[in-house]
C-alpha positions, -999 to +999 in steps of 0.1 A: +680+493+025+695+475+055+688+506+077+652+506+065+647+469+074+663+474+108+641+504+115+610+484+104+620+455+127+625+478+157+592+495+151+574+461+149+590+448+182+581+481+199+545+478+187+542+443+200+556+451+235+535+482+237+504+461+229+513+436+256+518+464+281+484+479+274+467+445+275+483+438+309+471+471+323+436+465+312+433+430+328+457+430+357+466+456+382+495+450+405+493+461+441+507+453+475+487+421+478+495+407+444+475+406+412+437+413+413+414+401+386+390+427+372+354+417+365+343+425+329+306+433+328+285+417+300+283+432+266+254+454+257+230+437+234+239+446+198+276+451+205+302+432+186+305+395+194+338+379+204+354+352+225+348+371+257+311+371+252+309+334+246+324+326+280+308+354+300+273+364+311+247+364+283+225+393+294+223+423+318+196+404+337+220+375+344+245+401+356+221+417+380+212+383+394+249+375+397+256+408+417+226+402+440+237+366+447+273+375+453+262+404+476+242+380+497+270+355+499+295+381+509+272+395+536+265+360+549+301+348+548+317+380+561+334+386+528+360+359+530+363+323+520+342+303+496+305+311+499+283+281+507+247+273+500+221+275+528+216+241+544+184+225+534+157+223+561+143+192+578+108+184+567+081+176+593+046+166+585+015+163+607-022+157+601-049+175+622-086+169+621-114+175+646-104+189+680-066+185+674-057+222+669-042+229+703-025+195+705-009+199+671+003+234+679+019+221+711+037+194+691+050+220+666+061+241+696+082+213+710+097+206+675+106+243+669+119+249+705+144+222+706+155+218+670+189+232+658+185+233+620+156+250+603+123+232+599+098+231+571+063+222+584+038+204+562+004+207+581-025+188+567-057+200+582-094+203+576-103+235+559-120+251+589-087+248+608-064+266+583-070+301+595-065+291+631-031+274+623-019+304+604-030+330+630-014+310+658+019+304+640+022+340+628+016+353+663+048+336+676+078+360+682+102+367+654+132+348+668+110+317+669+094+323+634+128+326+619+134+289+627+107+274+604+086+279+573+053+261+568+025+252+544-011+243+554-027+218+531-063+206+527-070+169+535-070+150+502-075+113+492-079+096+458-113+109+446-128+074+439-122+062+474-120+094+495-148+086+519-134+051+527-099+064+533-111+093+555-131+071+579-104+045+582-095+042+619-095+079+631-105+109+610-078+117+584-052+094+600-046+076+567-035+108+551+001+099+560+000+070+535-004+095+507+024+119+516+048+105+490+022+110+463+012+145+474+046+160+483+063+149+451+091+175+453+101+165+489+128+139+492+125+129+529+102+137+557+094+130+594+058+122+599+044+124+634+009+121+649-005+152+665-001+137+700+037+137+698+061+158+719+098+162+710+120+162+741+151+161+719+160+180+687+143+167+656+178+168+642+187+136+660+157+118+645+165+133+610+200+118+613+186+083+610+184+090+572+221+088+570+220+053+586+197+039+559+213+012+538+207+010+500+173-009+505+158+010+535+133+037+528+115+042+562+121+040+599+097+033+628+098+020+663+084-014+674+048-014+687+060-032+718+092-043+735+076-071+755+058-098+735+038-110+765+018-077+765+021-070+728-011-066+707-001-078+672+014-112+681-016-120+702-046-105+683-038-095+648-057-112+619-033-100+593+005-101+586+027-077+607+063-067+609+087-085+631+078-100+665+055-073+678+047-051+649+056-014+643+039+018+655+034+045+629+031+075+652+066+085+644+077+076+609+108+087+590+104+084+552+127+086+522+099+094+499+120+094+467+128+057+473+091+050+483+079+064+450+104+044+429+104+010+447+084-020+436+070-036+468+066-074+473+030-083+483+006-112+488-018-101+460+004-104+428+035-122+418+051-089+407+061-059+428+037-029+430+046+008+433+034+026+464+004+042+446-006+008+431-004-010+464-025+009+489-061+004+476-057-033+468-044-038+503-073-020+518-098-040+498-082-073+508-078-066+545-103-039+555-124-064+575-094-076+594-076-044+604-082-027+637-056+001+636-063+013+601-033+027+582-009+014+608-020-021+601-015-015+563+020-004+570+026-035+591+014-056+562+036-038+537+068-041+558+060-077+567+066-085+531+094-060+527+114-061+560+146-052+542+130-018+535+126-008+571+150+005+597+139+001+634+148+028+657+147+024+695+116+028+716+129+061+732+120+077+699+083+067+703+077+063+740+041+055+748+021+046+780+026+009+770+063+013+778+056+021+815+019+013+823+028-022+836+063-013+846+092+001+826+100-020+795+119+004+772+156-003+777+168+026+756+148+051+775+160+037+808+196+042+797+193+077+779+159+090+787+128+096+765+135+114+732+100+116+718+068+112+739+037+098+723+005+105+743-018+081+725-052+071+738-058+108+748-036+107+779-026+144+775-063+153+782-074+130+809-061+118+843-053+082+835-015+089+829-007+121+848+030+120+840+023+123+803-002+151+809+023+170+830+048+170+802+022+182+777+009+210+800+045+222+808+053+226+771+019+240+762+020+267+789+057+277+784+061+313+772+086+319+744+116+338+756+113+331+793+140+312+812+135+275+802+147+261+835+126+282+859+096+284+835+095+248+821+119+223+837+114+232+874+076+233+872+075+201+853+097+182+878+075+195+906+044+181+888+060+148+880+067+142+917+030+142+922+026+113+898+047+087+915+016+067+926+015+055+889+039+031+872+047+058+846+052+084+873+077+061+890+098+065+859+094+103+858+132+109+856+131+094+821+108+122+810+132+150+819+167+134+814+170+145+778+147+175+781+172+191+804+199+188+777+176+201+750+167+233+768+200+249+758+186+255+723+154+272+733+164+308+736+191+311+709+187+344+691+161+355+717+157+392+722+182+406+747+169+415+781+145+385+783 
């Protein structure tokens, strides 16, 4: 009897250890580099259910997606380290109506040429311009196209007041006021007028978002630096921001905050959301505003100054900053970052320094040497403008541009 019990105990111990050995072989293989975990594919539908199924993939479709995702991550990361998600793009919006096609494409060209991170372009244009935009952008070389995606939108305003909004100031200019309500899935965006030229990567402007405090939701530059020649403090018949007002040609917006904030105003004792605020403001001030949507923004931020971050005038450098002598201190120190050719100065001869920069970027051919094909010809043209006040400050126009050129031909075809 004792022998039988001993034999049974030995058999039981042997069976347990054999089971453990088989289990370890199934799940762990030992090699020169240590233990390697084995991936267990999902169960086929209809198979027995157990603990492994509850914690693993639920269907072959999930498994296929998993394999494809992992393959892409390994290829992107070289097979080592922890794979990371692609960095989200910077969002840039512009509105183009009338004869603004070429000007807008030149703005986009400057943004794409100098930017480091990828861009997503939101182009709002009259319907007859859509095909022209798409044809032009799709014709750009692949190494340039790989830097951005885009969507072309129709111009749209609230239906009950569409005609009134469209004719406010310049055609379609007030479209910018409705970006937070149209682009509901976009968190933040840089809006620029079509007559903007980037001389510095958009990335630097985008970085202002990280400087917002908890109450700030937009950033713009002052309308003027010098109150003695400023417009708002001398002529405005409505409230405006700060000492000299703000210019909305370059506007950085955290649209998530704009959609959720209740704005103080001079029409009600309670705050109003963005979509509730615009039309009452227009109705109250439409006989007193000269610059349309920009005036409405000045009124809004006059009552909500804590919501606005001011960035230096070098990010919105206009003829006003040099036409009577240089009065933009930040540009004098570091150069012009963003050029704003308002009043049509890219297309007439009133401010030849501004026109020279526009023509240099417009005529630049993708893939050619940026120094000999862009910077050198521009500097030569600017020397012809020194008879004007803005031309006397021509070194400010190229100071940062020279640094930005290093990004132009990254990933360009070899041999160019």
